[in-house]
C-alpha positions in Angstrom: -33.6 11.5 115.1 -36.0 12.0 112.2 -33.6 13.9 110.0 -30.6 11.3 110.9 -33.1 8.2 109.6 -33.8 10.5 106.4 -30.4 11.1 105.9 -29.4 7.3 106.4 -32.2 6.3 104.2 -31.0 8.4 101.5 -27.5 7.3 101.5 -28.9 3.5 101.3 -31.0 4.4 98.6 -28.1 6.0 96.5 -25.9 3.0 97.4 -28.6 0.8 95.9 -28.7 3.1 93.1 -24.9 3.3 92.5 -24.6 -0.4 92.7 -27.2 -1.1 90.5 -25.4 1.6 88.0 -22.3 -0.6 88.4 -24.0 -4.0 87.7 -25.3 -2.6 84.5 -22.1 -1.0 83.3 -20.4 -4.1 84.2 -22.8 -6.2 82.1 -23.1 -3.8 79.4 -19.3 -4.3 79.3 -19.7 -8.0 79.3 -22.5 -8.5 77.0 -21.3 -10.1 73.7 -21.7 -7.6 70.3 -24.0 -8.9 67.7 -22.5 -11.3 65.4 -22.3 -9.6 61.8 -23.4 -11.6 59.0 -25.1 -11.4 55.5 -28.8 -11.6 55.1 -31.3 -12.6 52.1 -34.7 -12.7 51.8 -36.8 -16.0 51.0 -39.0 -15.2 47.9 -41.6 -16.5 45.5 -40.7 -16.5 41.9 -39.2 -18.9 38.8 -36.8 -21.8 39.6 -35.2 -23.2 36.8 -32.5 -26.5 37.3 -29.9 -26.8 34.6 -27.1 -29.0 33.8 -24.1 -26.9 32.6 -21.7 -29.0 30.3 -19.2 -28.5 27.8 -19.7 -29.7 24.2 -18.7 -29.4 20.6 -20.5 -28.2 17.3 -21.0 -30.6 14.6 -22.5 -30.8 10.9 -25.7 -32.3 10.8 -25.0 -33.8 7.5 -21.4 -34.6 6.1 -20.4 -36.7 3.3 -17.2 -38.8 2.6 -16.4 -38.7 -1.2 -14.5 -42.3 -2.1 -13.2 -43.6 -5.0 -15.7 -45.9 -7.1 -12.9 -47.6 -8.9 -9.1 -48.5 -8.1 -6.7 -46.3 -10.2 -4.5 -43.1 -10.2 -5.6 -40.4 -8.6 -4.6 -37.0 -9.9 -3.3 -34.5 -7.2 -6.2 -32.7 -5.4 -6.0 -29.0 -5.9 -8.9 -27.7 -3.5 -8.1 -26.8 0.0 -10.1 -27.0 3.2 -12.6 -24.5 3.7 -13.0 -24.2 -0.3 -16.8 -24.0 -1.3 -18.2 -26.7 -3.7 -21.2 -26.8 -5.7 -23.4 -29.9 -6.1 -22.8 -31.8 -9.8 -20.5 -28.7 -10.8 -17.5 -28.6 -8.8 -14.8 -31.4 -9.7 -13.3 -32.6 -6.5 -10.8 -35.3 -7.7 -10.1 -36.9 -11.0 -9.3 -40.5 -11.4 -7.2 -42.3 -14.2 -9.1 -46.0 -13.7 -7.1 -49.1 -14.3 -7.1 -50.2 -17.8 -10.3 -52.4 -18.7 -8.3 -55.0 -20.6 -6.4 -55.5 -17.4 -9.6 -56.1 -15.3 -10.7 -59.9 -14.8 -14.5 -60.6 -15.1 -14.6 -60.6 -11.2 -13.8 -56.9 -11.0 -16.5 -56.3 -13.8 -19.0 -58.1 -12.0 -18.4 -56.2 -8.6 -18.6 -52.8 -10.4 -22.1 -53.9 -11.7 -23.1 -55.5 -8.5 -21.8 -51.7 -7.0 -24.2 -50.2 -9.5 -27.4 -52.0 -8.5 -26.6 -51.6 -5.0 -26.6 -48.0 -5.4 -29.9 -47.9 -7.7 -31.4 -50.3 -4.9 -30.1 -47.4 -2.4 -31.8 -44.8 -3.9 -35.1 -46.7 -4.3 -34.7 -47.4 -0.4 -34.5 -43.6 0.0 -37.5 -42.6 -2.1 -39.7 -45.1 -0.1 -38.2 -43.5 3.2 -39.0 -39.9 1.8 -42.4 -41.1 1.2 -43.1 -42.4 4.5 -41.2 -39.1 6.0 -43.4 -36.6 4.2 -46.8 -38.8 5.4 -45.9 -38.6 8.9 -44.5 -34.7 8.9 -48.0 -33.9 7.1 -49.7 -36.0 10.0 -47.8 -34.4 12.9 -48.4 -30.9 11.3 -52.2 -31.5 11.2 -51.9 -32.7 14.8 -50.1 -29.8 15.7 -53.1 -27.6 14.3 -55.4 -29.4 16.1 -53.9 -29.4 19.5 -53.5 -25.8 18.7 -57.0 -24.9 18.0 -57.9 -26.8 21.2 -55.3 -25.1 23.1 -57.1 -21.7 22.1 -60.2 -23.0 23.9 -58.2 -23.9 27.0 -59.1 -27.8 26.0 -55.7 -28.9 26.4 -52.5 -28.0 28.3 -49.7 -25.7 27.1 -47.3 -29.0 27.8 -49.5 -30.8 25.2 -48.9 -28.1 22.6 -45.4 -27.8 23.0 -45.1 -31.6 22.7 -47.4 -31.4 19.5 -45.1 -28.6 18.1 -41.7 -30.6 18.9 -43.2 -33.5 17.4 -43.9 -31.7 14.1 -40.6 -30.1 14.1 -38.8 -33.5 14.8 -41.0 -35.0 11.6 -40.2 -31.8 9.3 -36.4 -32.4 10.1 -36.8 -36.3 9.3 -38.4 -35.6 6.1 -35.4 -32.7 5.1 -33.1 -35.8 5.8 -34.8 -38.2 3.8 -34.8 -35.8 0.7 -31.0 -35.5 1.5 -30.5 -39.1 1.6 -32.2 -39.5 -2.0 -29.7 -36.8 -3.1 -26.8 -38.7 -1.8 -28.3 -42.1 -3.1 -28.7 -40.6 -6.3 -25.2 -39.2 -6.8 -23.8 -42.6 -5.6 -26.0 -44.3 -8.4 -24.8 -41.8 -10.9 -20.8 -42.2 -10.0 -20.8 -46.2 -9.8 -22.8 -45.9 -13.2 -19.9 -43.4 -14.7 -17.3 -46.0 -13.3 -19.2 -49.2 -14.9 -19.0 -47.3 -18.3 -15.3 -46.8 -17.9 -14.8 -50.4 -16.9 -16.5 -51.4 -20.5 -14.7 -48.7 -22.3 -12.1 -49.6 -25.0 -9.2 -47.8 -25.0 -8.4 -48.4 -28.5 -11.7 -46.8 -29.9 -9.8 -43.5 -30.3 -10.6 -41.8 -27.4 -8.7 -38.8 -26.3 -8.4 -40.2 -22.3 -9.8 -42.5 -19.8 -10.6 -40.4 -16.9 -13.4 -40.3 -14.2 -14.1 -36.7 -12.6 -15.6 -36.8 -9.3 -17.9 -34.3 -8.7 -19.3 -32.8 -5.3 -22.6 -34.5 -4.1 -23.5 -31.4 -2.0 -23.1 -28.0 -1.9 -21.1 -26.9 0.8 -17.5 -26.9 1.8 -14.4 -28.9 2.2 -14.0 -30.2 5.6 -11.1 -32.4 5.5 -8.7 -33.8 3.0 -7.6 -37.4 3.4 -5.6 -37.7 -0.1 -4.0 -34.8 -1.7 -1.0 -36.0 -3.6 -1.3 -37.7 -6.7 -1.0 -41.7 -6.1 -2.4 -45.1 -7.1 -5.1 -46.1 -4.9 -7.5 -48.9 -4.4 -11.3 -48.8 -4.8 -13.3 -47.4 -1.7 -10.5 -45.0 -0.9 -11.5 -41.9 1.2 -10.6 -38.9 -0.3 -12.0 -36.1 1.3 -15.2 -34.8 3.8 -17.6 -32.0 2.5 -20.5 -30.7 4.4 -22.3 -27.3 4.9 -20.8 -25.2 7.8 -24.3 -23.5 8.3 -26.2 -26.5 9.0 -25.0 -27.2 12.6 -26.0 -29.4 15.6 -24.3 -29.4 19.1 -23.3 -32.7 21.1 -23.3 -32.1 24.7 -22.3 -35.1 26.8 -23.9 -35.0 30.4 -23.8 -37.2 33.5 -26.4 -40.4 33.0 -28.3 -39.1 36.1 -28.9 -35.8 34.5 -29.8 -37.4 31.1 -32.7 -39.3 32.5 -34.4 -36.3 33.5 -33.9 -34.0 30.0 -36.8 -34.5 27.4 -36.6 -33.6 23.7 -37.8 -29.8 23.0 -35.7 -29.0 26.5 -34.5 -25.4 26.2 -30.7 -24.7 26.1 -28.7 -21.8 26.3 -25.6 -21.6 24.7 -22.6 -19.6 26.2 -18.7 -19.3 25.9 -18.7 -19.7 22.1 -17.1 -16.8 21.3 -20.0 -14.4 20.5 -20.9 -11.3 22.5 -24.8 -12.8 23.1 -25.5 -16.4 24.3 -27.3 -18.7 21.7 -30.3 -20.6 22.3 -31.3 -23.9 21.4 -33.4 -27.2 22.2 -32.8 -30.8 22.6 -33.5 -32.5 19.6 -32.9 -36.1 21.0 -31.1 -37.7 23.9 -29.0 -40.9 22.9 -30.2 -44.0 24.1 -26.8 -45.3 24.7 -24.1 -44.2 27.2 -20.3 -44.5 27.5 -17.6 -44.3 30.2 -15.4 -41.1 30.0 -12.8 -40.3 33.0 -13.3 -36.8 34.1 -10.3 -34.3 34.7 -10.1 -35.4 38.4 -9.6 -39.0 37.6 -13.1 -40.2 38.5 -14.7 -42.5 36.1 -18.1 -41.4 35.1 -21.1 -42.6 32.8 -22.2 -40.1 30.1 -24.8 -39.8 27.7 -24.5 -37.6 24.7 -27.8 -35.0 24.0 -28.1 -33.6 20.6 -29.4 -29.7 20.2 -30.6 -28.1 17.3 -29.9 -23.9 17.3 -32.4 -21.5 17.0 -30.8 -18.4 15.6 -30.4 -18.4 11.7 -26.9 -18.9 10.3 -26.3 -15.4 9.9 -26.1 -14.4 13.5 -23.5 -17.3 14.2 -21.6 -17.3 11.0 -18.1 -17.5 12.5 -19.1 -20.9 14.8 -18.1 -24.0 12.7 -17.3 -27.6 12.7 -16.2 -29.1 16.0 -16.0 -25.5 17.9 -16.5 -26.1 21.6 -19.0 -24.3 23.5 -20.9 -24.7 26.9 -24.4 -25.2 27.3 -26.8 -24.8 29.7 -29.7 -27.6 29.3 -33.2 -27.1 31.3 -34.0 -30.3 33.6 -36.8 -28.5 35.4 -38.7 -25.4 35.4 -41.6 -23.7 37.6 -42.8 -20.2 37.0 -44.0 -19.7 40.9 -42.1 -21.3 43.8 -40.9 -20.4 47.4 -37.0 -20.2 47.1 -34.3 -19.6 49.2 -30.7 -18.8 48.4 -28.4 -22.1 48.5 -26.0 -19.9 50.2 -28.5 -20.0 53.5 -28.7 -23.8 53.7 -26.4 -26.2 55.8 -26.7 -29.9 56.6 -28.3 -30.8 59.8 -27.5 -34.5 60.4 -29.7 -36.0 57.4 -31.5 -32.7 57.0 -31.1 -29.2 55.3 -31.4 -26.1 57.7 -31.0 -22.5 57.8 -31.0 -19.5 60.2 -34.1 -17.3 60.2 -33.3 -14.2 61.8 -36.5 -13.1 64.3 -36.0 -10.0 66.3 -32.6 -9.5 65.5 -31.9 -13.3 66.8 -30.6 -16.4 64.9 -33.3 -19.3 65.0 -32.4 -22.3 63.2 -35.1 -23.9 61.4 -35.0 -27.4 59.9 -36.4 -27.3 55.9 -37.9 -29.7 53.4 -35.7 -28.9 50.0 -37.3 -29.8 46.5 -35.7 -29.0 43.3 -32.1 -27.2 43.6 -30.3 -25.0 41.4 -27.1 -23.3 41.4 -28.1 -20.2 43.3 -31.6 -21.3 44.8 -33.5 -23.8 46.3 -37.2 -24.9 46.4 -38.5 -24.8 49.8 -41.5 -27.1 50.6 -41.7 -26.5 54.1 -39.8 -24.8 57.3 -40.3 -20.8 56.1 -42.3 -18.6 54.2 -42.0 -15.9 51.7 -40.4 -12.7 52.9 -38.6 -14.3 55.8 -35.0 -13.1 56.4 -32.3 -15.7 56.4 -28.8 -15.8 57.2 -26.3 -16.3 54.3 -22.9 -18.6 54.4 -23.4 -18.7 58.5 -20.0 -18.8 60.5 -19.5 -21.0 63.6 -20.4 -18.3 65.9 -24.1 -18.3 64.6 -25.8 -20.4 66.9 -29.7 -20.5 67.8 -30.4 -17.2 70.1 -27.3 -15.7 68.8 -27.8 -11.7 68.4 -27.0 -11.1 64.8 -26.6 -7.7 62.5 -26.5 -7.6 59.0 -23.7 -6.3 57.0 
C-alpha cells in the first residue's frame, strides 16, 4: 500500500511539473518581444542656439559717379570689373554745353553746387574729428577693462562689450575718413564744372572738356551709361567700389532679431569656398519689412549687418551681391544638461521623453529651456547620463520592454 501511495504521489508531482512546464512554454511563446528602439544619452556640454538664414554680400562703401553739368557724354570705354585709381583713372569725359548758351540761373546753380560741396567737405571734417575722439575714448576704455579683467574685477562679457565698442568706433572713424575723401572729390568736380561754365570758348582753347576721374581705388561695379549721348546734369554714369571691403546683410525673423546682439558670432556657410567663414554682427537695423516666404506666408523680417573676420586674401573670389548662408548665434552656454531634440515629444502642453530603466520605457515630463535643432536644454525631469529613446514609435508606452538597435 505504501509503495502504491508513493507511485501515486510521484505521478501527481510529475503531472504538476509537466503542467507548469506547459504553462511556462505558453507564456514564453505569448510574451511580446521587446520593441527595438534608437537610444541616446542625456549629456552635459556646450549648447548654442542659432538662427540660420540666407543673405547677400554687399560692398561696404560704394559710390555713384554722376555728371556735374549737362552736355555731351563721350562713349565710356571702361567695362564692369575694370580697376580704377583715385584721381588718376578717367572714367568719363563730358563736353559741356557752351557757356554762351547758359543763362544766369544755370551759372548760379553751378556756383551753389560748389558752395554745397565745400560745406559737405567741412561737415565731413567735423564728423571725422568727432569720430576720432570717440575712437580714442573707446580704445582707452577697452584697455582699462582689459586690465581690470586680468585682475578678475570685471566679467568676460564686459570685456567683449568694450572690445566691440572700440571696433565699432574705429570703423566709424574709417567711414568718416572715407566721407572726407568723397566730399573733397565732389568739391573738386563741382569746381571744375564751374570753371568750364565761366570759360570763354573764343579764347583759343583747344577744347572744352570735363574729365571725370575715379573718386576712390576700386573697381567698376555697374555701368548705367555707356554710349555717347547728350545727358542732363546729375545723370548717374556708373557705380564704383572696393570688392575686398565686403559686409554681409542677412534678413531674419523679427522674433529672432530681438535676441541678436552686436558682437554675436556668425558662421558663414555655402559661400562657395571649402571652409566656412566667420564673422561678427555689427548692428541690427532698427526697422523691419514685410516679406512673403517661399510657402506664401507673410513674414516680418529685419536686416542684420555682419562683418567678416577673415582677411580678403582668404575670400578673394567672393564678390558683391553673392548669396551666402549664415548661422547667427542667439544664445550660448558652456555647460548645460542637454537632450537630443529627437527624443522629445509633446504630452499635452508639456515636453516629454521616454527614459530606459532596466530595459523598460518610462515616460518623464520635462522642463525645457533653450532649444537648438540638435539639442535642448533640460531644466528638470532627467539627469545627465540617463538613456532616452529617440524617435519613439506608437508601440512604445510606459512599461514597454525595449531593446536598443
